VOMAR-18896 format. One record per residue: residue in three letters; z, y, x of N, C-alpha, C in turn. Coordinates in steps of 0.001 Angstrom, whole numbers, plus 500000, padded with zeros to 6 digits. Layout:
<sites>
ALAZYXZYXZYX/...
</sites>
This chain:
<sites>
MET597904013762783179597621014042781949599262014426781259/ILE600366013384781358601522013445781161602361014698782304/TRP601841014415783285602631015353784185602437016849784379/GLY601426017067783644600449018490783362601446019124782361/LEU601975018270781432602600018671779992603813018710780692/ILE604275018142781470605692018164781823605692019155782592/GLY604783019611783330605041020792784321604800022221783397/PHE604008021767782497603709023098781365605372023321780873/ILE605841022658780276607035022390779735608281022967780025/ARG608406022469781453609149023110782362608885024253782542/GLY607737024942783126607446026496783290607864027015782187/TRP607280026687780951608132027389779840609269027599779615/LEU610036026515779765612117026456779892612446027016781170/ASP611722027307782090612190027927783052611210028944784021/PRO610948029940783479610071031115783652610513031316785614/ILE611660031528785954612244032019786885611521030879788030/SER611232029677787977611072028855788681609472028838788943/LYS609120029203787606607056029032788146607062030696788565/ILE607667031624788382607456032755789368607565032702791212/VAL608921031904791195608755031523792761607874031032793027/GLY607491029662792392606273029174793078604672029778793570/GLN604910030851792227603410031806792431604314032714793763/ILE605147033165793882605220033882795090605225033039796406/ALA605826031821796576605254030949797906603977030999797935/ASP602956030591797002601768030358796793601339031880797138/ALA601902033196796616600884034422797148600985034435798726/LYS602665033989799039603001034097800950602192033270802023/VAL601403032437801330600751031055802112599272032168801845/ALA598983032676801072598056033362800842597569034593801750/MET598939035197801993599158036429802852598972035608804340/ARG599370034745804399599120034010805692597803033542806302/ASN597103033242805380595718032646805603594731033840805349/ALA595273034679805027594006035766804495593189036253806103/GLN591996036134805921591385036581806802591349038223807128/THR591130039182806272591284040259806485592172041171805842/GLU592154042421806099593473043308806134593343043568804482/ASP592573044030803843592648044098802719592729042834801908/GLU592737041546802003593289040228801579594957040413801722/ARG595153040746802886596599040633803124597519041949802413/ILE597007042734802229597329043997801367597473043436799822/ALA596114043163799370596426042362798253597686041545797690/SER597573040603798711598538039638798781600093040096798880/GLY600587040769799513601229041971799562602014042601798507/GLU600748042964797364601148043822796589601416042742795466/ARG600881041650795392600830040401794037602100039633794930/ILE602971039454795722604141039171796130605378040106795726/ASN605053041633795806605935042519795522605819042797793952/ALA604846042724792946604771042315791819605934041036791215/LEU605730040022791882606136038891791285607632039100791711/ASN608001039523792914609346039604793041610079040364792206/ALA609809041521791507609976042944790486609935041654789413/ARG609408040928788965609181040258787544610315039180787409/ARG610517038788788775611722037695788788613032038373788933/ASP613150039654789398614311040282789331614361040741787749/LEU613626040911787099613625041705785554613958040412784651/LEU613686038686785205613783038000784225615500037502784751/LEU615732037573786022617290037267786594618478038309785763/THR617513039395785639618892040697784906619014039735783436/THR617533040046782839617770039414781463618270038407781213/SER618215036990781976618927035840781521620373036056781730/ARG621005037248783134622625037334782769622959037705781361/PHE621998038765780592622482039620779689622532038521778548/ASP621411037478778399621163036616777598622949035715777534/MET623072035391778696624559034292778421625508035294778127/TRP625671036267778225626777036868777463626541036747776175/VAL625230036971775604624890037558774310625451036140773602/ARG624930034467774083625212033607773755626689033274773770/ALA627419033822774592628710033600774775629551034380773540/GLY628909035490773340629644036425771997629354035521770746/PHE628361034682770473627868034109769418628839032717769216/ALA629008032130770371629667030983770216631424031236770033/LEU631979032190770695633026032457770871633887032235769643/PRO633627032930768541634334032740767411634434031024766666/PHE633482030439767203633405029247766674634315028287767779/VAL634148028709769062635102028041769727636995028412769718/ILE636565029497769216638443029526768924638718028560767459/TYR637848028776766632638251028201765018638086026967765498/ASN637110025730766356637378024582766323638922024348767202/VAL639399025226768236640629024658769026641633024551767982/LYS641501026054766919642653026197766316642511024780764911/LEU641231024135765067641287023028763805641914022222764539/VAL641652021434765552641924020595766371643505020481767070/VAL643282021886767545645014021931768562646174021924767307/TRP645846023161766616646792023687766138647193022991764572/ASP646265022603763949646024021924762574646220020290762922/LYS645655019718763367646002018241763727646620017533764993/VAL646595018345766278647433017511767225648814017907766818/LEU648773019114766500650386019657766454650970019643764544/ALA649745019659763980650122019095762260651029020505762233/LEU650488021638762413651593022772762013650894024110761068/GLY649530023649760522648922024251759428647855023801758864/SER646873024052758158646155023827757882644656025379757743/THR643675024881758151642438025799758172641889025453757038/ASP640977026952756355640134026690755851638938026022756175/PRO637968025337755382636476025119755714635732026009755869/LEU634860026290757244634056026866756340632878026906755640/SER632101028204755328631242028145754266629956027232754878/SER629086026762753765628073026082754590626901026976755508/GLU626922028307754983626211029174756329626719029178757816/LEU628080029589757820628814029405758654628636028034759683/PHE629022026922758865629045025678759211627156025259759947/ARG626108026212759100625005025650760081624896026374761413/ILE625391027628761240625320028553762329626169027805763653/GLU627514027546763277627925026570764195627106025386764818/MET626750024665763828625947023597764642624379024066765228/ILE624227025078764849623118025573765685623565025890767063/CYS624881026670767193625136027182768671625702025889769361/ILE626014024979768793626514023580769538625453022981769849/GLY624181022442768975623208022107769110622557022641770713/PHE622320023919770436621930024497771394622488024561772771/TYR623618024840772873624344024356774152623890023237775215/PHE624191022008773927623545020783774388622293020314774770/LEU621317021342774187619971021695774735619979022243775841/TYR620742022892775693620210023967777284620996023179778406/GLU622090022720778448622265021772779405621694020530779660/ILE621065020041778815620122018555778964618655019188779803/THR618260020345779479617091021038780156617332021280781695/SER618618022062781317618926022531782744619075021481783981/ARG619918020207783242619479018877784325618273018537784542/ILE617442018436783856616114017820784038615399018682784865/LYS615579020111784685614760021177785641615318020603787323/ARG616395020035787386617254020230788760616370018806789407/
</sites>
């Protein structure tokens, strides 16, 4: 029961590994096919799954740049706050508004949650 739930969550968090598993299953089915029609159907399924995998890989690369774009202003702000204001004592930075602070916490929280889930799936 618990392993099924963990497998479901893992598949939801990493759909690419789920598709790769389906491709492997389809290749086994193609190898074990008894008729030419079964081989053709398995080959078509493999091609469709490969196309879906390629689309997910392209989308994930785009998402990476979008996430970096959202995080970059907060990274710059925190570097200035810590290095310039605190370490070098060369200035003072206005605090973030409550809305921007929430967005910063969401970005930071997402980063650490993403790292944790990627280590779990490895």
